[in-house]
VEXDREN-2710 file (C-alpha; in Angstrom, 1 decimal):
% VEXDREN-2710
k/r/px/py/pz
1/MET/2.4/186.9/-19.6
2/LEU/3.2/187.5/-15.9
3/HIS/3.1/191.0/-15.2
4/VAL/5.5/191.5/-12.1
5/ALA/6.2/195.3/-10.1
6/VAL/9.6/195.6/-8.2
7/VAL/9.3/198.5/-5.5
8/GLY/12.5/199.5/-5.0
9/SER/15.4/199.9/-7.3
10/GLY/18.6/199.2/-4.9
11/PRO/20.4/195.8/-5.1
12/SER/17.7/193.4/-3.6
13/GLY/15.3/194.9/-5.9
14/VAL/17.5/194.6/-9.1
15/TYR/18.7/191.1/-7.9
16/SER/14.6/190.2/-7.5
17/ALA/14.3/191.4/-11.3
18/GLN/17.3/189.4/-12.8
19/SER/16.4/186.3/-10.3
20/LEU/12.8/186.2/-12.3
21/LEU/14.0/187.0/-15.7
22/GLN/16.8/184.1/-14.7
23/GLN/14.3/181.7/-13.2
24/SER/10.8/182.3/-15.1
25/VAL/9.9/179.0/-17.2
26/LEU/7.1/181.2/-18.2
27/SER/7.1/182.2/-22.0
28/GLU/7.0/185.5/-21.1
29/VAL/7.6/187.8/-17.9
30/ARG/7.8/192.0/-17.7
31/VAL/9.1/193.4/-14.9
32/ASP/8.4/196.9/-13.7
33/VAL/11.0/198.3/-11.1
34/LEU/9.4/201.0/-9.4
35/ASP/11.1/203.4/-7.2
36/ARG/10.2/206.9/-5.3
37/LEU/13.5/208.5/-6.4
38/PRO/14.2/209.2/-10.3
39/CYS/17.2/207.5/-10.0
40/PRO/17.9/203.7/-9.5
41/TYR/20.1/202.0/-7.4
42/GLY/19.3/202.8/-3.7
43/LEU/22.1/202.4/-2.0
44/VAL/24.6/202.0/-3.9
45/ARG/24.1/205.1/-5.4
46/TYR/23.1/207.1/-2.2
47/GLY/24.5/205.0/0.6
48/VAL/28.5/203.4/-0.6
49/ALA/30.7/205.9/0.1
50/PRO/32.2/208.3/-2.9
51/ASP/35.8/207.5/-2.6
52/HIS/34.7/203.4/-2.6
53/GLU/34.8/203.1/-6.4
54/LYS/34.8/199.6/-6.6
55/ILE/31.4/199.3/-4.8
56/LYS/29.9/202.1/-6.5
57/SER/30.9/200.1/-9.7
58/LEU/28.6/197.3/-8.9
59/GLN/25.8/200.0/-10.7
60/ASN/27.4/198.4/-13.8
61/ASN/25.7/195.0/-13.0
62/LEU/23.0/196.5/-11.5
63/ARG/22.1/198.6/-15.2
64/ALA/23.1/195.5/-17.4
65/VAL/19.2/193.9/-15.4
66/LEU/17.0/197.6/-15.8
67/GLU/18.4/198.1/-19.5
68/ASP/16.9/193.9/-20.2
69/GLU/14.0/194.4/-22.6
70/ARG/11.6/192.6/-20.4
71/VAL/12.2/195.7/-17.6
72/ARG/11.0/198.6/-17.2
73/PHE/12.7/201.3/-15.1
74/LEU/9.9/203.8/-13.6
75/GLY/11.6/206.2/-11.2
76/GLY/9.5/209.1/-9.5
77/VAL/6.8/206.5/-8.3
78/GLN/5.9/207.0/-4.6
79/VAL/3.8/203.9/-3.3
80/GLY/1.9/204.4/-0.1
81/PRO/0.7/207.8/1.4
82/ASP/0.3/210.4/-1.2
83/GLY/1.2/207.8/-4.4
84/VAL/0.0/204.8/-5.2
85/PRO/-1.8/202.5/-3.1
86/VAL/-0.7/199.2/-2.5
87/SER/-3.8/197.9/-3.3
88/ARG/-4.0/199.8/-6.7
89/LEU/-0.7/198.1/-7.3
90/ARG/-2.1/194.4/-6.6
91/GLU/-4.8/195.7/-9.2
92/LEU/-2.2/196.3/-12.0
93/TYR/0.4/193.5/-11.4
94/HIS/-0.2/190.1/-11.0
95/ALA/2.7/190.1/-8.3
96/VAL/4.6/192.7/-6.1
97/VAL/8.3/192.4/-4.6
98/TYR/8.5/195.1/-2.0
99/CYS/12.0/195.9/-2.0
100/VAL/12.1/199.1/0.4
101/GLY/14.9/198.5/2.8
102/ALA/15.1/200.0/6.3
103/ALA/14.6/203.4/5.7
104/THR/15.1/204.8/9.2
105/ASP/17.4/205.1/11.9
106/ARG/18.2/203.8/15.6
107/HIS/18.2/206.2/18.3
108/LEU/20.5/206.1/21.1
109/GLY/17.7/207.2/23.5
110/VAL/19.9/209.3/25.9
111/PRO/19.6/212.5/27.1
112/GLY/20.4/215.5/25.2
113/GLU/20.1/213.2/22.0
114/GLU/18.4/216.1/19.9
115/LEU/20.8/218.9/20.8
116/PRO/22.1/221.0/17.6
117/GLY/25.1/219.2/16.2
118/SER/23.9/215.8/16.8
119/TRP/22.9/213.9/13.7
120/SER/22.6/210.3/12.4
121/ALA/25.2/208.8/10.4
122/THR/22.1/208.4/7.7
123/GLU/21.8/212.3/7.5
124/PHE/25.4/212.6/7.4
125/VAL/25.5/209.8/4.6
126/SER/22.5/211.4/2.9
127/TRP/24.0/215.2/2.6
128/TYR/27.5/213.6/1.2
129/SER/25.8/211.7/-1.3
130/ALA/23.5/213.6/-2.6
131/HIS/20.2/212.2/-1.6
132/PRO/17.4/214.6/-3.1
133/ASP/15.7/214.7/0.7
134/SER/18.9/215.5/2.2
135/VAL/17.8/219.2/3.4
136/ALA/20.7/219.2/6.7
137/ASP/23.7/221.0/6.5
138/GLY/26.4/222.5/8.4
139/PHE/27.3/219.3/9.6
140/VAL/30.9/220.5/10.4
141/LEU/30.6/223.9/10.6
142/GLY/32.2/225.1/13.7
143/ALA/33.3/221.7/14.9
144/ARG/36.7/220.8/16.2
145/SER/36.1/217.4/17.5
146/ALA/33.8/214.6/16.1
147/VAL/32.2/211.6/18.0
148/VAL/30.8/208.9/16.0
149/ILE/28.9/206.3/18.0
150/GLY/29.1/202.9/16.8
151/VAL/31.8/201.0/15.6
152/GLY/30.2/199.4/11.8
153/ASN/31.3/199.9/8.1
154/VAL/28.9/202.9/8.3
155/ALA/30.9/204.5/11.1
156/VAL/34.1/203.8/9.6
157/ASP/32.6/205.4/6.2
158/VAL/31.8/208.3/7.7
159/ALA/34.9/208.6/10.2
160/ARG/37.0/208.5/6.9
161/MET/34.8/211.1/5.3
162/LEU/36.0/213.5/7.8
163/ALA/39.4/212.5/7.9
164/ARG/40.1/213.2/4.1
165/GLY/41.3/216.2/2.3
166/ALA/39.7/217.9/-0.6
167/ALA/42.6/216.6/-3.0
168/GLU/41.3/213.2/-2.1
169/LEU/37.6/213.8/-1.9
170/SER/37.5/216.1/-5.5
171/PRO/37.8/213.3/-7.8
172/THR/34.4/211.6/-6.5
173/ASP/30.7/212.3/-7.5
174/MET/30.3/214.0/-4.0
175/PRO/28.2/216.8/-4.5
176/GLN/30.0/220.1/-4.7
177/ALA/28.7/222.1/-1.5
178/ALA/29.4/218.9/0.6
179/LEU/32.7/218.7/-1.3
180/SER/33.8/222.5/-0.3
181/ALA/32.3/222.1/3.3
182/LEU/34.7/219.1/4.0
183/ALA/37.7/220.4/2.3
184/GLU/37.2/223.7/4.7
185/SER/36.3/221.4/7.9
186/GLY/38.4/222.2/10.7
187/VAL/37.3/218.6/12.3
188/THR/41.2/217.5/13.4
189/GLU/39.8/214.9/15.9
190/ILE/37.7/212.2/15.2
191/SER/36.7/209.2/18.0
192/MET/35.0/206.2/16.8
193/VAL/33.2/204.5/19.9
194/GLY/32.1/201.1/20.4
195/ARG/30.3/199.9/24.1
196/ARG/31.7/196.6/23.7
197/GLY/35.3/195.4/22.7
198/PRO/37.3/194.9/19.7
199/SER/36.8/191.7/18.9
200/GLN/32.6/192.4/18.7
201/ALA/33.0/195.1/16.2
202/ARG/31.0/195.0/13.3
203/PHE/33.3/196.4/10.5
204/THR/35.1/194.4/8.2
205/THR/38.9/194.5/8.3
206/LYS/39.1/195.7/4.6
207/GLU/37.2/199.0/6.1
208/LEU/38.7/199.2/9.1
209/ARG/42.6/199.4/7.3
210/GLU/41.6/201.9/4.9
211/LEU/41.9/204.1/8.1
212/GLY/45.3/203.5/8.2
213/SER/45.8/204.8/4.8
214/LEU/45.0/208.2/4.9
215/PRO/47.4/210.7/4.2
216/ASP/46.3/213.4/6.3
217/ALA/45.4/211.3/9.6
218/ASP/46.8/209.3/12.4
219/VAL/45.0/206.3/13.7
220/VAL/45.5/206.5/17.5
221/VAL/44.5/203.4/19.8
222/ASP/45.1/203.2/23.3
223/PRO/46.6/199.4/23.9
224/GLU/45.4/199.3/27.8
225/GLU/41.8/199.9/26.6
226/LEU/41.9/197.1/23.9
227/ALA/43.4/194.9/26.6
228/LEU/39.7/195.2/28.6
229/ASP/38.9/192.4/25.8
230/PRO/40.0/189.1/26.8
231/ALA/40.0/188.0/23.1
232/TYR/42.3/190.8/22.5
233/LEU/45.3/189.1/24.6
234/ASP/44.8/186.2/22.9
235/PRO/42.8/186.3/19.7
236/SER/43.8/182.8/18.1
237/GLU/40.1/181.4/19.3
238/LEU/38.5/183.9/17.3
239/PRO/36.7/183.7/14.1
240/ALA/38.8/185.0/11.0
241/ALA/37.3/188.2/10.4
242/GLN/37.5/189.4/14.2
243/ARG/41.0/187.8/14.7
244/ARG/42.2/190.3/11.6
245/ASN/40.3/193.6/13.2
246/VAL/42.2/192.7/16.4
247/GLU/45.6/192.2/14.5
248/VAL/45.4/195.7/12.8
249/LEU/44.2/197.5/16.0
250/ARG/47.4/195.7/17.9
251/GLY/49.2/197.0/15.2
252/TRP/47.9/200.6/15.4
253/ALA/48.4/200.5/19.2
254/ALA/51.8/199.7/19.2
255/THR/52.7/202.5/16.2
256/PRO/53.6/206.1/17.7
257/PRO/51.6/209.1/15.9
258/ARG/53.2/211.1/13.3
259/GLY/52.2/214.4/13.7
260/ARG/49.6/214.2/10.5
261/PRO/46.8/216.7/11.0
262/ARG/44.0/214.8/11.8
263/ARG/43.5/212.1/14.1
264/ILE/41.2/209.2/14.4
265/ARG/40.5/207.3/17.9
266/PRO/38.9/204.0/17.6
267/ARG/37.6/203.7/21.4
268/PHE/35.9/200.8/22.8
269/PHE/34.2/199.7/26.4
270/LEU/32.6/202.7/26.4
271/ARG/28.5/203.2/26.7
272/PRO/26.8/206.9/25.6
273/VAL/24.5/208.3/28.5
274/GLU/23.9/212.1/27.5
275/LEU/25.3/214.7/25.8
276/LEU/26.5/217.7/27.1
277/ALA/25.3/220.9/25.9
278/ASP/27.4/223.8/25.2
279/ALA/26.1/227.2/24.3
280/GLY/23.0/225.3/23.0
281/ARG/24.3/223.2/20.9
282/VAL/26.4/219.9/21.4
283/GLY/29.9/220.1/22.9
284/ALA/30.5/217.0/24.5
285/VAL/29.8/213.1/25.1
286/ARG/29.6/211.2/28.5
287/PHE/30.2/207.7/28.1
288/GLU/30.2/205.2/30.8
289/ARG/33.2/202.6/30.7
290/THR/31.9/199.3/30.3
291/VAL/33.6/195.3/31.0
292/PRO/32.9/192.2/29.6
293/ASP/29.9/190.2/31.4
294/GLY/31.2/187.2/30.6
295/ARG/28.0/186.0/28.6
296/GLY/29.3/188.3/25.0
297/GLY/27.7/191.5/26.4
298/VAL/28.7/194.5/28.9
299/THR/28.1/196.1/32.1
300/GLY/28.6/199.3/33.4
301/THR/31.2/200.4/35.7
302/GLY/30.1/203.8/37.3
303/ARG/32.9/205.2/35.5
304/TYR/32.9/208.1/33.1
305/GLU/34.4/209.5/30.7
306/ASP/33.5/213.0/28.9
307/ILE/34.7/213.2/25.0
308/GLU/34.5/216.4/23.5
309/ALA/32.5/217.0/20.3
310/GLN/30.9/219.8/18.4
311/LEU/29.6/216.9/16.0
312/VAL/28.1/213.7/16.9
313/LEU/26.9/211.3/14.4
314/ARG/25.1/208.1/15.8
315/SER/25.7/204.6/13.9
316/VAL/24.1/201.9/15.6
317/GLY/22.0/200.7/13.2
318/TYR/19.1/200.9/10.5
319/ARG/15.5/200.2/11.0
320/GLY/12.2/199.5/8.6
321/VAL/9.2/201.6/8.7
322/PRO/5.6/200.4/7.9
323/LEU/4.5/200.7/4.4
324/GLU/0.5/202.0/4.5
325/GLY/-1.6/198.9/3.2
326/LEU/1.7/196.3/4.3
327/PRO/1.9/194.5/7.7
328/PHE/4.7/195.2/9.7
329/ASP/6.4/193.8/12.5
330/ALA/6.8/196.5/14.9
331/ASP/9.4/194.8/16.9
332/LEU/11.5/193.6/13.9
333/GLY/11.3/196.3/11.9
334/THR/10.0/193.7/8.9
335/VAL/7.2/192.5/6.9
336/PRO/5.9/189.3/8.2
337/HIS/6.5/186.6/5.5
338/LEU/7.2/182.8/4.8
339/ALA/9.9/182.2/2.3
340/GLY/9.1/185.6/1.1
341/ARG/5.5/185.6/1.2
342/VAL/3.9/188.4/2.9
343/LEU/1.6/187.4/5.8
344/ARG/-1.4/188.9/6.6
345/ASP/-2.5/187.5/10.3
346/GLY/-0.4/184.9/9.5
347/VAL/-2.5/184.0/6.0
348/ILE/0.1/184.1/3.1
349/SER/-1.2/186.8/0.8
350/PRO/-1.3/186.1/-2.7
351/GLY/0.7/187.9/-4.9
352/GLU/2.5/190.0/-2.3
353/TYR/6.0/189.2/-1.7
354/VAL/9.0/190.9/0.0
355/ALA/13.0/191.2/-0.3
356/GLY/16.0/192.5/1.3
357/TRP/16.0/194.2/4.4
358/ILE/12.4/194.8/5.1
359/LYS/12.2/190.8/4.9
360/ARG/15.4/189.9/7.1
361/GLY/16.2/192.8/8.8
362/PRO/19.5/195.4/7.9
363/THR/21.8/192.7/8.0
364/GLY/24.7/191.3/6.0
365/VAL/26.4/193.2/2.4
366/ILE/25.2/194.0/-0.3
367/GLY/25.5/190.2/-1.8
368/THR/23.6/188.7/0.8
369/ASN/20.8/190.2/-1.5
370/ARG/21.2/188.0/-4.1
371/PRO/19.9/184.8/-1.9
372/CYS/17.4/186.7/-0.4
373/ALA/16.2/187.5/-3.8
374/LYS/16.1/184.4/-5.2
375/GLU/14.5/182.8/-2.4
376/THR/11.4/185.4/-3.0
377/VAL/11.3/184.6/-6.8
378/THR/11.3/180.9/-6.1
379/SER/8.2/181.5/-4.0
380/LEU/6.7/183.6/-6.5
381/LEU/7.3/181.5/-9.4
382/GLU/5.4/178.3/-7.6
383/ASP/2.1/180.5/-7.1
384/ALA/2.8/181.9/-10.6
385/PRO/0.0/179.4/-12.3
386/VAL/-2.6/180.9/-10.0
387/LEU/-1.3/184.3/-10.0
388/VAL/-1.6/184.6/-14.1
389/ARG/-5.1/183.4/-13.7
390/ARG/-6.5/187.0/-12.6
391/GLU/-6.9/189.8/-14.8
392/VAL/-4.5/192.7/-14.7
393/ALA/-3.9/196.0/-16.7
394/GLU/-2.9/195.5/-20.1
395/ASP/-0.1/197.9/-19.5
396/PRO/0.5/199.4/-15.8
397/LEU/2.5/202.1/-17.1
398/THR/-0.7/203.7/-19.2
399/ALA/-2.7/203.1/-16.3
400/LEU/-0.4/205.2/-14.2
401/ARG/-0.1/207.7/-16.4
402/ALA/-3.8/208.0/-16.8
403/GLU/-4.2/208.8/-13.1
404/GLY/-1.7/211.7/-13.3
405/LEU/1.7/209.9/-12.5
406/LEU/4.7/211.4/-14.9
407/PRO/7.2/207.9/-14.1
408/VAL/10.7/208.9/-14.9
409/GLU/11.7/206.2/-17.4
410/TRP/15.0/204.8/-18.3
411/SER/15.5/207.5/-21.1
412/GLY/15.0/210.4/-18.3
413/TRP/17.9/208.4/-16.0
414/GLN/19.9/208.4/-18.6
415/ALA/19.7/212.5/-19.1
416/ILE/20.4/212.7/-15.7
417/GLU/23.4/210.6/-15.7
418/ARG/24.5/213.1/-19.0
419/ALA/23.7/216.4/-17.0
420/GLU/25.8/215.2/-14.0
421/ALA/28.7/214.8/-16.5
422/GLU/28.1/218.1/-17.5
423/LEU/27.8/219.6/-13.9
424/GLY/31.6/217.8/-13.2
425/ALA/33.1/219.1/-16.6
426/ALA/32.1/222.7/-15.6
427/LEU/33.9/221.9/-12.4
428/GLY/36.5/220.5/-13.5
429/ARG/36.0/217.5/-11.6
430/GLY/34.4/214.1/-13.2
431/VAL/30.6/213.0/-12.5
432/VAL/29.1/215.1/-10.2
433/LYS/25.7/214.6/-8.9
434/LEU/23.0/217.0/-8.9
435/PRO/21.9/217.4/-5.3
436/ASP/18.2/218.1/-5.2
437/TRP/15.0/216.9/-6.3
438/ALA/14.4/219.9/-8.3
439/SER/17.6/219.6/-10.5
440/LEU/17.0/215.8/-11.0
441/LEU/13.4/216.3/-12.2
442/ASP/14.3/219.0/-14.7
443/ALA/17.2/216.7/-16.4
444/ALA/14.8/214.1/-16.2
445/ARG/11.9/216.1/-17.8
446/ALA/14.5/217.9/-20.9
447/ALA/14.7/214.4/-21.9
448/GLY/11.2/213.9/-22.2
449/SER/10.8/211.5/-19.6
END
């Protein structure tokens, strides 16, 4: 029997487990999917916007894998410091696949970035997604104007959440505190700003178009700013995805505002250079106007513009963080590997593998994790005849319990789901997420998990 631990229960972790079940030619394979959180699904639960029900329904596909009799979900298991050391996992299992994602965000590196009112988009998303690690609050308190720095899908998500009204957010699984705060928000101006042009923006057309369908928000676009992009004037040579983005923006630029209570302003060719203080907190963002440099980048012009903002959300990318006991490439923010096999000082480390963002960096969409996981599992199964010769724990869960760990098993997760359904019913809503560690673990322990 091949015993494999998969660390991380987001898409890359579950797809790795699924690929193991589908590809293995061994008579028996057992997969324990470990997660630091008591809940599965990773960014599908805690990163996909609450109003994206179709994408969130991917949880049903992930559930089918985790409910397979050959798979065990073990939540609440910290790997690394203050938890199970990487070296101990290698003793308990024939192989370990690390699918720990990219857990932190990139910084702007400009003066004033640490002012109160300046946050990462990750912190904002964690708050409205009820991530139990989220301790931040008061994002929109007292704010009239918001600046989102970045023009990717996460930037579009947070801009859209700021522009939605209570009636639109109430049917989602958003925690009650975040719903109440956003419902009472006084934010009416939302600028989403990129340092390059519309033809180079990272958002998808589907996400972009959603902004135009919000009932309480106008999308206001300056045609003169768009025209700074040479490809904007003639988008015919652009790849299809970028061409569609430009066409959507062109349509908004030609449409006068309808007088709705909120305005979303996509802005381009503006590079943040400083966050300006007002009464001890952020009050505006200073941007330098940029222009194309002819090589796919931009260069500064020495002209500046200040955009008012009592709330600033940076959305300029994610970055992997080191996991104690694993090698780490600090420049790339990934674990060195060869087709998913972990490399230690350039040499393959038997039985250690990576998949997902910690393997390839924070690129692609959810579906990109499938071929990534398949490549890693193919490598693992090629190594399996040698790996299974090593003696490991007969039941790793028994060993973990003997060492004082109390993993949240699948029954515990099901109890959390029931508790969230009950909370939603009591509030007159649908399912409402439990927002903190205590409530999640109390629900899980009630099931004896």
